[in-house]
N, C-alpha and C positions, 0 to 999 in steps of 0.2 A: 677117586673121590676127592683126595686132597688137591689134585691138579685142577679139578672143576672149581672148587672153592677159590683156589688161588687166581684162576682166570677171571672168575666173577669179581673178585676184589680189585684186580688190576683194571678191569673194565669200568668199575664204579669210580676208581681213582682218576682214570683218564677222562671219564665223563665230567667229573667235578672240575678237573683242571680246564677242560674245554669250556665249561659253562662260566668259568671265571672271566673269560674274555668278553662275552656280551654283557655280563653283569658289571664289568668295569666300565664299559661305554655307557651303560644305563645309569649307574649310580655314582660315577666319579664326581666328587664334590667340586664346586666352583672355587676358584681362588679369588679372594677379594682384598681390596686395599683397606687400610685402617678405617676409612670412613664408610666402608660397606659397599662401595661401588665395585662392579665386577672387573676383575683383572683378567681371569681366564674363565670362560663360560662353563667348563666342566662337562659332565655327561648329559644324557638326554633328560633325565629327571630334573637335574639341576637347572637346565635351560628352561624347561617348562615351568618350574617353580619361579624362576626369575621373570619370565615373560608374563606370567599371570599373577605375579606378586602374591604367592600363596602363603608366605610366611614372613613373620617379622624378624625372627632370629635367623641369622645367616652364618653359615660356616665361614670361618675366617674372621668373623666379628660376633662371637657368641656373647650375648649380654644376659647373663642369668638374672640380673635384676628385673628384666622385663617380665618374664613369666613368674618368677618368684614373688614379685611385687603384687601381681594379680592374685596369686594364691594367698599371700600373707594378709592382704587387705580384706579378705573375706567378703567381697562385694562392696567394699567401702571405697572403691577407687575414686569416685566423685568427691567424697569427703577429703581424701588425701590430696587430690588435685586442688581443691579449694584452699586447703591449708598452705600448699606450696605457692599458690598464686599470691596469697597474703604475705607470705615470707618474701617473695620476690619484690613486691612493692615496698616492703619494709627495708630490705637490703638496698634497694635503689635510693630510697629517701635518705638512708644513713650512709650512702656511698660506700657500701661493702661490695666492691665490684667482683671480687673472686667468688664470694658466696652467692652473688646474684647469678653469675655464669653457671655455677654448679646447680643451683635451684632450677634454672631454666632447662638444664639437661634432664633433671628429674621429672619436670613437668612433661617434657617431650616423651619420656619413657612411658608415662601414664596415659598420655593422649596423643599418640603419634599420628592418628588419622584425623584429628581435629585441626582443620586448616587454620582456623583463627588463632590457634596457639602460636603457630609459626609466624603468621602475619603480624600479630600484636607484639610478640616479644622481639622479633627482628626489628620492627619499627622502634621499639623501646631502646634497643641497643644502638641503632644507627642514628636516631634522631634525639632521643631524650638523654641517654647516658653520654653520648659523645660531646654534647655541649657543656658538660661539667668540667671539661679539661681546658686548660689555657692554651697549650701548644697545639697548633693545627695538625701536627704530625700524630699526636696522640688521638686527636679527634678522628683523623683518617683511619687509624687502626681500629677504632670502635665502629666506624662505618663499615669496615670490612668484616668485623665480627658479626654484625647484623646480617650482612650478605651471606657469610658462611653458615649462619644459623638457618637461613632460608634454603640454602643449598642442601643442608642436612635434611630438612623437612621434605625436600623434593623426592628423596629416596623412598619415603613412606607414602607419598601421594603422587605417584607417577602419572596418573591420568587426570589430575586436577590442574586446570590451566591457571588457577590462582597463583601457583608457585612461580612459573616463569614470568607471568604478568607482573607480579610484585618485584621480581628481580629486575625486570626492565625499568620499573619505576625507580628502584633504588639506584641502579647504575646511572640513570639519567638525571632525575630531579634532585636526589640528595647530593650528588657530586657536582651537578651543574647549576644549582640554584642557590645553594648555601652561601653565606657571607664569605666563606673561604673558597669559593668555587675556582678561582684562579690557581690557588695552591693545590686544591684537591685534584683538579684536572691535570696539573703538572705531575703530581705524585703518581696518579693513576697511569698516565701514559708511559711512565718509566718503571712501573712496578712489574718487572718481568716475572718475578717469583709468584706473584698473585695470579698473573695470566696463566702460568703453567699449572698452578694449583687448581684453578677453575677448570682447565682443560682435563686434568687428571680425574677430577671428581664428577664432572658433568658431561664431558665430551664436547663442550662448547669452546671452539677455537676463537678467542677474542682477537687474535692477530690476523684473521682472514681479511681479504681485501675489502669486503663489505663493512668491516668494522674499523677501518683505518682512516685517520684524519688527513689533513693536508701535509703533515710532517711524516706520514707513513707510519705512525704509531697508533695504538688503540685509542680511540676517542670515546669518552664515557657515554655520550649521547648515542653514538652509533653502536656501542656495545649493548646499551639498553634496547635498541631496536632489534638486535639479534635475538634477544630473549623474547621480544614480542613476536618475532617471526616464528620462533619455536612454539609459542602458544597458539598462533594461527594454524600451524601445521597439526597441532594436537586436535584442534577443532575439526579440521578437515578429516582427521582419522576417527572422529566420532565423539570426542569429549565436548562437554558443555563449555561455552565461553564464560570467562570470569566476570564479565560485566554485560550490560546490554550491548547489542550488536554495534550500535553507534559508538559508544564510548570505548568499546573493546578494540575496534579496528581503526579508530582515529589515532591511536597512540603511535603506531609505526611512522606514518607521515609526519606527525607533529615532532617526533624526535629528530627527523631529518632537518626540519626547519630550525629546531633549537640548536642543532649542531652547526648549521650555517650562521646563525646569529652569534654563537660563541666564537666561531672562527673569525668573524668580523670584529668582534669586541677585542680580540687578542691581536689584531693587526694583520691578519691574513686576508688580504683584499684582492682586487683585480680578478684574474681568470679563475683561481681556485674558488673564490667566493661565488662567482657567476655559475661555475659548474655545480657547486653545492646547492644553490637555489634552483638550478635547472633540474637537478635530480629530485629535490624536494617537490618541485612543481609536478613532475611526472608521477610521483607517488601519490600526491594529493589528488591529481586527476583520476588515477586508478581507484583511489578511495571513493571519489565521487561517483564512480560507475559501479561500485560494489552493491549488490542487492542487500537490503537491510529489512528485516522483519520488524515492523513497528509494534508498539504497544496497542495500537488501534486494530491490529490484526491483518493489515495489508502489507504488501512488500513494495518498497520504493528504492530508488537510488537518488542521490542528492543532485546529480546533474540532469535530472529528469524534468526540471521545471518547464523548459520550452516544449518538450514533447507532451507533458501533461496539459499545458495551456492550449496547445493545438488540438488535442483530443477534446478538451472542454469546449472550445470554440466550435468545433465540428458538431458536437452533440447539441449545443445550444442553438446553432443555426437550424438544425433539423427540427428541434422542438418548436422554435418560433414559427418556422414555415408550417409545421403541422397544426399549431394553434391558430395561426392566421389572424382573423379579425378579433377573435376573443382576446388574444394577447395584446393587440394594439389598443383595444378598448380599456383593458385594465391599466395599461401604460398611460393612456390619456387621462384617466381618473387620477392617477398619482401625480402626473405633471401639473394638473390644475391646482394642486395643493401648494405649489412652489411660489415663492416671491421672486421678483426680478433679480434681487441681489443674490439669491441662492443659485439661480440659473447662471448668472455671470460667473460666480465662484466655481460652479461645476465645469463650465466650458473652458476655464483657464487651465494652463498646464501646471503641473505640480510646482515647478520652480517659481511661477509667477503669483502664486497664492500667498496672501498674508495669513497671519495666524487665525484671524476670524474667518477668513475664507476657507481655511483648511477645515475648520469645524463645520462650516456650512456645506462644504463639499462632502464631508463624511455623512452629514445628515441626508443629503440628496442621494448619495450612494446607497444608504440604507433604505431610503424610500423607494428607489427604483429597483431594488433587488426583489423582484416579484417571485415569491416562492413557487417553484414548479407545481407543487401539489395544488396550490390555489388556482393556477391556470387550468390544471387538469379537471378540477371540480366544476369550473365554469364552462367547460366544453359540452357539446351535446352528448347524450348518453351513449350513442353508438361509437364515439371516439374516446371515451373515458378510459377504458381498459388499456388501450394502446398508449394513451397519454400518460397514465400512471407508470407504466413500464419505462417509458422514455424519461419521465421525471426522476425515477429511481436511479437510472443510469447517470443522468445529469448531476444529481446530488452526490453520487459516489465519485464522479470525476472532480467535482468541486472539493469534496472532502480530501481527496488525494492530494490536491494542490496545497491545501491547508496543512496536511501532514508533512509534505515536503518542506514547506516554509518553517514549520516548527523544528524539524530536525536540522535543517541547514542553519537556522539561527542558533541552535544549541552549540554548534561547533564553529560558528562564525565563518561559514564556508566561503562566502563571497569575499570577505576581507583577505583571508589567507590565499585565496586564488589570485587576487589582485597583487598581494604582497610578493608572491613568488614571481609573478610577471615583472613587477616593478624592480625588484632587486637584480634582475638580469639586464636592465637598461644601462646604456652607456652613461647616462646622467647619474644613475645610482653609484656606479663604480667610480666615476670622477668625483662625485660629492663625498663619498666616504673616504676615498684615498686622499683627496686634498685636505679634508678636515683632520684626518689622522696625522698627515704629515705636518700640518700647521700646528697641531698640538705638540708634536714632537719638537718642532723648531722653537716653539715658545718655551718649552722646558729647557732647551739648550741655550736660550737667550738670544736667538736669531730673530729679533723683533720685526725688522722690515720684511724679511722673507716670510715670516709667519703671517703678517698682514696681507701680503700678496696672495698667499695660499688660501687664507680665509676668504678673501674676496672671490677667488675662483670657486671655492666650495659653495658659497652662498648662492651664486648664480645657478650652479647645478642643482642644489637643493630646491630652489624656487621652481625650476622646470619640473622636477620630480614631484613636488607637492601639488602642483596644479594639475598634473596628469593623473596622479594617484593620491587624492586628498586623504584617504583613510590613514595614510602614514603619518599625518599630522597629529594623530591622537594616540600613537603607540610609543614604544620605547625609543624608536628612532628620533621622535620629536624631542624627547627628554634629553637625549645626547646632543642634539642640535642646540637646544636652549642653553645647555651648560656651556657649550663652546661659544655661543653668542655672548654669554656673560663674560667669558674670558677675553673675547675680542673687544668688548666694551671697555673693560679694565685696561686692556692693552692700549687702546686709543686714549685713555685717560680723559674720558668725556662723560658727563652725567647722562647724556642721551645718545642714541645711535644716530649716525648721519642721516640726512634727509633722503639721500639716494640709496639707502641701504636696501639691498636686493630682497631681503626677507622681512621687510617692514610689515607687509600684509600678514605674513605668517605669525609674527609676534603679536600683532593686533588680534588675529584669530584665536591664538592660544589664550590670550587674556579673556576674550569673550567666552571661549569654550569653558574655561575653568570657573567663570562666573555665571554660567548657564544663560548667557545672553545671545548665543548663536541662533540663527533663524532655524526653526524646527523643520520647515518645508525643505530646506536645503540639506540639513543634517540627516534627514531620514533616507536620502538617496546617496549618502556619502560613500558607503561601501561599494555600491554598484555603479558609481559615477563613470569609470572608464568604459564600461559596456553600454550604459544607457545614453551617455552624452560624450561620445568620442570627439576629441579636438576642442572641447570647450573648457575654459579655465574655471576651476571651482571657486577660487577666491574672488575672481572678477564677478561671477554670478552672485556670490554671497554678498559682497559689498554693494553691488548694484541694487539688490533687494533692500539692503539696509538704508541706502540713500533714498530709495523710493518711499520706504516706510517713514523715514524721517520727514520727507516733504509732506506726506499725507498727514502726519501728526501736526506739523507746523500749520498746514491749512486748516485743520480742525480747530487748533487753538485760535487762529485768526478769526474763524467764523464765530466761535463762541465769544470772542472779545468784541465783535461787531454787533452784538445784540443791543437790547434797549438799555438805557442808563439805569444805574442802580437807584433804587428808591421809587421808581415809577410803579404805580399800581397796575397789577396785571389786568384788572378789569378795564382800566382806561385804555390798555393796548389793544383790546379785542372787541370793545363795544362799537367803535366807529367803523362803519363799512367802507368809508373813503380813506382809511389810513394808508399811508404810503410806506409803512415799515416793510422791509423785505422778508415777509413771512415765509415765502417759498424757499428762501435760502436757509432758513433755520431747520426745516424739515421737508421732505418730499410731500407733494400734494397727494392726498389719498385718492382723488379722482384719477390722477395720472397713473398711479401705481396700478389701480384696477384696470384702467384702459390698456396699459402695457401688458399686464398679465393675460387679459382676454385676447389681446391681439395675436399672441403666439403661445397658446396653451400647449402646443406640441413642439415647442422650440427644441428641446433635446429629443432627438428622434432615435429610434431603435436601430441597431446595426443592420438589421435586415432591410431597412429602407434608405439608409444613407451610408456611403463609404466614409464620410467624414467622422462618423462616430467612433471609428477605430483609432483616432488620435487622441485629442484632448477632450473633446466634447462628446455628447451623445449619451443616450440612456440605453441600458442593456439589461439583460436578464442575468444578474450576478456574474458579470464577465470578469475574470481574473486579469490582473495586470500582466502584460507581457514582460517576461524576464524577472519578475518579482512577485511570486505568489504570496498570499492569495487575494490581493485586493480585487474586489468585484468591479473594477473599472478598467476599461481598455486604456 
């Protein structure tokens, strides 16, 4: 009997010992770093808990204040959080920085899953608190504190893309746009301890190849882009984007361009700069091909303009052919309402129109935009159902073109596309390199050499500005103007030389800042390289200005050739034999009517004339090629 009991006990003991092995692998706790990040994953249950974020309190970082605070507040956690927010504002105002940091940590304990807590308070630390210090090194430390606060919040919001998205903004814009950006960027690229700390806490390797600048050290803009890429990967895994699709995905390519700009401003030019802009251009092109769900409910991509226009033209041609004489009749009725001046304005190209003609052309464009529904209603009954279906598809195609234009304008897509192309030009490399070297020579007192380098730079800038005119109104233009002023002082002359290469550029900037530039030319400035290849922007602009000046001068001369002052108006008009040049003062009404009647269908539809696809012609809401959604070809 005793032997049986002993054997049973030994069996139970052995079974318990054996069960400890699977229990160990199931329940082994994870080992964590002081910040709560996982160092060793632990057993199966610990891994599941980590993967699904099932708990706030973590073994290795037990924070009794978290749960005890919930119990102690008796449901008044919101009240406690409000009080702490007020205290935080008070401590910031009174500059009690240590108390502020402690209060922010308490707020985080109460509201760990409230993303706005981390966003607002990290912004508070990096932007508002940092500026209270005089030394840029101290400011840099507080910028890092804001980043560290965001990193801490990322642990509690692992599936919220707002956290890496904001980290990308902080690394990029705060360190790269602030007044101390040169110092911040230098401190950051050499802050190895911070790079290692970020790697330990987040797994983000800031020293990877994608994040290194021309000096093979971490670049703040490229580091920010790495965080955006992490946010994009989270969206691919099922998380919601932190912003609208357009503003969410534009950041990555933008930060590449910002990195290239920063590189140039710090004197890294030639091939490294060309490569940086080429890389940015490829990323910008990929962004333009990304599908974006709009707030209108449709899906577009920014480089779809040409395809959308082709589709619209195809549908429009089918609808016009289907409508036949009915459409032509409606078009003729609208054409009869035009004056000869409006027809002339409509037939002119965009660049050749004066300001008044632009308004007249817009009026004609509106008049000739025959609503497809109106055409469908005018058709015979047996064709109406099919016509309404075609009209609906046509309207949807036009709406899509408008949506593409709205979204491309929001991010200035055409400008940045041209900018990436321009910065890779040999003229751009020569212009920036020569101007930078000239400034350096001037600082060293090498005056003659500086003048020679400046002259070389001005010729290159003139070539670049005429080919890519949009660069004349961005930061590059400001840098050139500053160097031109240094050049003028170097020459010790009140005015620039008559043969100065950038004389037209200086004249243009004066006009632009005084809002005197020709609007017809300015509206095509961003798309100039694509729409008018090989044509000089400044030459076209000043040609139009000269023509307008001559017209104004002729108008003044005509007004001065009128009847003498003091002559009674009745005396000028009562005599039928008067030899006053009445016709020169105003067009004869009979002639206007005759001219209008002679060609009531002067602007013809695209379906009847191939010429209407260029500058003239009347069409059914036809969008402009390459620039949506102007309803004119």
